[in-house]
N, C-alpha and C positions, 0 to 999 in steps of 0.2 A: 481427399487422397493425395497423395504425393510421390515424386519421384523415388525410385528405390532401387539398390542392386540386388538383384536374384542371384543366389549362390545355390549350387547342387553338388554335393560331396565337397563341399568346403572351398570350392571353386566358382568366382563368378562366372556366369554363363550369360547374362543379359542385364537388361533393366527394364523397368516399368516405367511408364509416363502418363500422367492423367490424360484421358481422352473423353470428354462429356463427363459421364458419370460412371465411367469404367477404366481400366487401364490397359494400355497399349504395351505389350510385351515387344523388345527389340532385342533380338538374339546377337550376342557377340561371339559365339563359338559354334562352329559347325554343326557337333552333334545335336543342337536344339534348334536348329535351323527351320525344321517344320513347323516350329510354334511362332516363327518371326511374324509380327504384325497382327497376330491375333488378339482379341480384347478378353480379358478376364475381369472377374469382380474384386479379386483381394490377391495379394502376393501369395498367399498360400495355395489359391486356385492354380497359379502359374507353376508353383514347384509340384502341385499334384499332377498337373498336366506333363511337367517334364519327367516326374518319376514314372507315369504310365508311358510315355514314349520311349525310356529306357528300357521297360518291360517288355514291350511289344515290338520295339524295333522302328526303323524308319518305313513310312507308307511305300508301296512300291512305285507309286506314280514319282515320288522323289529321286527314289533310285535312277530313274531315266531321264531326268531331267537335263 
């Protein structure tokens, strides 16, 4: 596993960095911040989580933080 830029909709939204045997996502755009510092098995899993977030929207607890 290696560092990689994660794009969504053609725009860079974060990076993944190896952490143990997984990848830690570091968000660089506000709209994907709920996923910041979560661990994933692959860059594709991050993209899938971003897609799910865009479809379902922000978690309510994040709206009040």
